[in-house]
C-alpha positions in Angstrom: 23.6 -43.7 86.5 25.7 -45.6 88.8 27.5 -48.9 87.5 25.1 -51.1 89.0 22.2 -49.0 88.0 23.3 -49.3 84.5 24.0 -53.0 85.0 20.6 -53.6 86.5 18.8 -51.9 83.4 20.7 -53.6 80.8 20.2 -56.8 82.8 16.4 -56.4 83.3 16.0 -55.2 79.2 17.5 -58.3 78.4 15.6 -60.7 80.6 12.4 -59.0 79.3 13.5 -59.8 75.8 14.0 -63.6 76.1 11.4 -65.3 75.1 10.0 -69.0 76.3 12.3 -72.2 74.9 10.8 -73.6 71.6 8.7 -77.0 72.5 10.8 -78.9 70.0 9.7 -82.3 71.1 5.9 -81.3 71.0 6.7 -79.5 67.3 8.1 -82.9 65.9 5.5 -85.0 67.2 2.9 -82.2 65.4 4.8 -83.2 61.9 4.6 -85.8 59.6 6.5 -85.3 56.5 10.1 -84.1 57.8 11.2 -82.4 54.9 14.9 -80.9 54.7 13.4 -77.6 55.3 11.4 -78.5 58.3 14.8 -80.5 59.7 16.7 -77.3 59.3 13.8 -75.2 61.3 14.1 -78.1 64.0 17.8 -77.5 64.0 17.7 -74.0 64.2 14.9 -73.9 67.1 17.5 -76.2 69.2 20.3 -74.1 68.5 18.2 -70.9 69.7 17.3 -72.9 72.8 20.7 -73.8 73.8 21.9 -70.2 73.3 18.7 -68.8 75.2 19.0 -70.9 78.1 22.7 -70.0 78.6 21.8 -66.3 78.9 18.8 -66.8 81.1 21.0 -69.1 83.7 23.8 -66.5 83.6 21.6 -63.3 84.0 19.4 -65.0 86.7 22.6 -65.9 88.6 24.0 -62.3 88.4 20.5 -60.8 89.6 20.8 -63.2 92.3 24.4 -62.0 93.1 23.8 -58.5 92.7 20.9 -58.8 95.4 23.6 -60.7 97.6 21.4 -64.0 97.4 24.8 -65.5 95.8 28.5 -65.2 96.1 29.7 -63.2 93.3 31.6 -65.7 90.8 34.2 -64.7 88.4 31.7 -65.7 85.7 29.0 -63.2 87.4 32.1 -60.2 87.2 32.7 -61.3 83.6 29.0 -60.7 82.2 28.5 -57.7 84.6 31.8 -56.0 82.7 30.1 -57.3 79.7 26.9 -55.8 80.1 28.3 -52.7 81.7 30.7 -52.2 78.4 28.0 -53.1 76.2 29.5 -56.3 74.7 28.1 -59.7 74.0 30.0 -61.9 76.8 32.2 -64.4 75.6 30.2 -67.2 76.9 27.0 -66.4 75.0 29.3 -66.0 71.9 30.4 -69.4 72.1 26.9 -70.5 71.8 25.6 -67.9 69.1 26.6 -67.1 65.7 29.6 -64.8 64.6 28.2 -61.4 64.9 30.1 -58.0 65.3 27.4 -56.2 66.8 27.6 -54.5 70.5 25.6 -56.2 73.0 22.4 -53.6 72.8 22.2 -54.2 69.2 23.2 -58.1 69.4 20.2 -58.3 71.8 17.8 -56.6 69.0 19.3 -58.9 66.4 18.7 -61.8 68.5 14.9 -60.9 68.9 14.6 -60.6 65.2 16.0 -63.9 64.7 14.0 -65.4 66.8 10.2 -63.8 65.4 11.7 -65.2 62.4 11.9 -69.0 63.6 8.6 -68.3 65.5 6.6 -67.1 62.1 8.4 -70.1 60.0 7.7 -72.8 62.8 4.1 -71.7 63.2 2.8 -74.2 60.4 6.1 -75.1 59.0 5.2 -73.7 55.7 8.1 -71.7 54.1 8.1 -67.8 54.4 7.6 -65.9 51.4 11.3 -64.9 51.4 13.8 -66.2 54.2 16.4 -64.6 56.1 19.6 -66.2 54.9 21.8 -64.4 57.5 19.1 -65.0 60.6 20.4 -68.8 60.8 23.2 -70.0 62.9 23.8 -72.8 59.8 23.0 -71.2 56.5 24.8 -73.8 54.8 22.3 -76.1 55.8 19.4 -74.3 54.5 21.2 -74.1 51.2 21.8 -77.8 51.3 18.3 -78.5 52.2 17.4 -76.6 49.1 19.4 -79.1 47.1 18.1 -82.2 49.4 14.5 -81.3 48.6 14.8 -80.9 44.7 16.9 -84.2 44.4 14.4 -85.9 46.5 11.8 -84.8 44.3 13.1 -85.4 40.9 14.9 -88.9 42.4 18.1 -87.1 41.5 21.9 -87.9 42.8 22.6 -85.2 45.6 26.0 -85.3 44.4 25.7 -84.1 40.8 23.6 -80.9 42.3 24.8 -77.3 42.5 22.6 -74.2 43.4 21.7 -71.4 41.1 21.4 -68.1 42.2 19.2 -65.7 39.9 19.1 -62.0 41.6 15.5 -60.4 41.4 14.4 -56.9 40.8 12.1 -56.8 44.1 13.1 -56.5 47.8 11.7 -58.7 50.7 8.2 -56.7 51.1 7.2 -57.7 47.0 6.7 -61.4 47.9 3.6 -62.9 49.3 4.5 -66.4 48.7 7.3 -68.9 48.3 8.6 -70.1 45.0 7.3 -73.7 44.3 10.8 -74.9 43.5 13.7 -73.4 45.6 13.8 -70.5 48.0 13.7 -66.4 48.0 16.4 -65.3 50.2 16.9 -61.3 51.7 19.0 -60.1 54.0 22.3 -59.8 51.7 24.5 -57.0 51.3 27.8 -56.3 49.0 31.1 -54.8 49.8 33.3 -53.8 47.1 30.4 -53.5 44.5 26.6 -53.2 44.2 23.7 -54.6 42.3 22.4 -52.6 39.4 18.8 -53.6 38.9 18.7 -52.1 35.6 21.9 -53.8 33.9 20.6 -56.9 36.1 24.3 -57.5 36.7 27.2 -56.7 39.2 28.3 -52.9 39.0 31.2 -50.8 40.7 30.1 -49.4 43.9 29.2 -45.7 44.6 30.9 -43.6 46.6 29.9 -43.6 50.4 27.7 -46.4 49.7 29.9 -48.9 51.5 27.6 -52.0 52.1 24.5 -51.6 49.5 21.6 -54.0 49.8 21.0 -56.8 47.3 17.5 -57.3 46.0 15.9 -60.7 47.0 17.9 -63.7 45.5 15.9 -66.5 43.9 18.0 -69.9 44.7 17.0 -73.0 43.2 18.9 -76.3 42.7 19.9 -77.3 39.2 22.0 -80.7 38.0 25.7 -79.7 37.6 25.2 -80.4 33.9 22.7 -77.7 33.3 25.2 -74.9 34.8 26.0 -72.1 32.6 29.0 -70.0 33.9 29.8 -68.2 31.3 29.8 -63.9 32.2 29.1 -65.0 35.9 31.4 -63.9 38.9 32.1 -66.6 41.6 30.9 -64.2 44.4 32.1 -65.7 48.0 29.2 -65.4 50.7 30.4 -64.6 54.6 28.0 -64.3 57.3 30.2 -61.3 58.8 32.4 -58.5 57.0 35.5 -60.3 58.9 35.0 -63.0 56.2 37.9 -65.8 57.0 35.7 -68.7 58.6 32.6 -67.0 58.6 32.5 -68.6 54.5 29.0 -69.4 53.7 28.7 -70.6 50.2 29.9 -69.3 46.7 26.8 -67.7 44.5 27.3 -67.2 41.0 26.1 -63.7 40.1 26.0 -62.1 36.7 28.3 -59.6 35.1 29.0 -57.8 32.1 33.0 -57.3 33.3 35.5 -59.5 31.9 37.8 -58.8 34.6 36.0 -59.8 37.4 36.5 -63.7 36.2 
């Protein structure tokens, strides 16, 4: 394959995977009760529209440039180089969520996120389990859990906190969402693992670098009901790079005093 053939093939493949924009205005018109969860869904759809529109525009321009119908610009050259090197273009990354994936896997991950959103916005009923890592802004969903509970019970939002309870099950074991809170999946651990038998954090096993955490049940409670005995304050990040990708602190059960 020549460089041009490789880029054209990559360009066409990405174009084929980009769906139509989410009709946010139409969807909003159909929804009467805009719960905190539904507002999060709309925000996610809008962010996804911004990203896919940016991708579509750049790909279309590069396509015309490669056909000789447009003058090649520095932006087109930059995108062509990114596709050839299997890297995410800087202009796309700026509109996207933090990710360490090369372009091919990144596009695959993007289509999964779009599919998840499409499933949720079909009728706006909460999915049985929510892919927390699939959000542009996971914090907004976690905050929505507190807002929904505070609204339902008429509790002050500033007195709320989240309780996290790791279940013994995986995503496919759930068929319906909980009455309160949410089940979330798609989290991994680094430097430790979740022991289902002990229902506790445990040391990681050799060669198991990033073990999957079972589905976590997250619900909102008032701060005075919070019990932090034998709990480890586990930071949650969007990527392995940590740093500015911090999301939340989950309290996970531990039998190790040293972890405190």
